[in-house]
C-alpha positions in Angstrom: 0.0 0.0 0.0 2.9 2.4 0.7 4.1 2.3 -3.0 0.6 3.2 -4.2 0.4 6.1 -1.7 3.8 7.4 -2.9 2.6 7.3 -6.5 -0.6 9.2 -5.6 1.4 11.7 -3.5 3.9 12.1 -6.3 1.2 12.7 -8.9 -0.5 15.3 -6.7 2.7 17.1 -5.6 4.3 17.0 -9.1 1.2 18.3 -10.8 0.7 21.2 -8.3 4.4 22.1 -8.4 4.5 22.1 -12.2 1.4 24.4 -12.2 3.2 26.8 -9.8 6.5 26.8 -11.7 4.8 27.0 -15.0 6.1 23.8 -16.6 2.8 21.9 -16.6 2.3 22.2 -20.4 5.7 20.5 -21.0 5.3 17.7 -18.5 3.2 14.6 -18.8 1.6 12.6 -16.1 4.6 10.3 -15.7 7.1 13.2 -15.3 4.7 14.7 -12.7 4.8 11.5 -10.7 8.6 11.2 -10.8 9.1 14.9 -10.0 6.6 14.6 -7.1 8.2 11.5 -5.6 11.7 12.9 -5.9 10.3 16.2 -4.5 8.8 14.4 -1.6 12.2 12.9 -0.9 13.8 16.4 -1.1 11.0 17.9 1.0 11.6 15.2 3.6 15.3 15.9 3.8 14.6 19.6 4.2 11.6 19.2 6.6 13.3 16.8 9.0 15.9 19.2 10.3 13.6 22.3 10.0 10.4 21.0 11.5 11.4 17.9 13.4 9.7 15.4 11.0 9.8 14.6 7.3 7.3 13.2 4.9 5.1 10.5 6.4 5.6 7.3 4.4 2.5 5.5 5.6 -0.2 8.0 5.0 -1.1 11.0 2.9 -1.6 14.1 5.0 -1.5 17.8 4.4 2.0 18.2 5.9 3.4 15.5 3.6 1.7 17.0 0.6 3.1 20.5 1.4 6.6 19.2 1.9 6.4 17.2 -1.3 5.2 20.2 -3.3 8.0 22.4 -1.9 10.5 19.7 -2.7 9.1 19.3 -6.2 9.2 23.1 -6.8 12.9 23.1 -5.7 13.6 20.2 -8.1 11.8 21.9 -11.0 13.7 25.2 -10.4 17.0 23.3 -10.3 16.2 21.5 -13.5 15.1 24.7 -15.2 18.5 26.3 -14.2 20.4 23.3 -15.5 18.6 23.3 -18.9 19.2 27.0 -19.4 22.9 26.7 -18.7 
């Protein structure tokens, strides 16, 4: 069940982050999922030291979604900077 939750969280976070960054038109659903899952990992790394807890692996909650979206936005901005260089 955890893998399915990570895919759902990744899809939601990746889609919202791509809408915020403005790359939604260039991304498909698979890229949104990958960006969201990697973003959740990045958000968990950042959220752990800052807030005392990272992304919850077992459930989907608002805190985990927000951290995943922030991590996905960071990832998309890094990818945009690399592609422009």
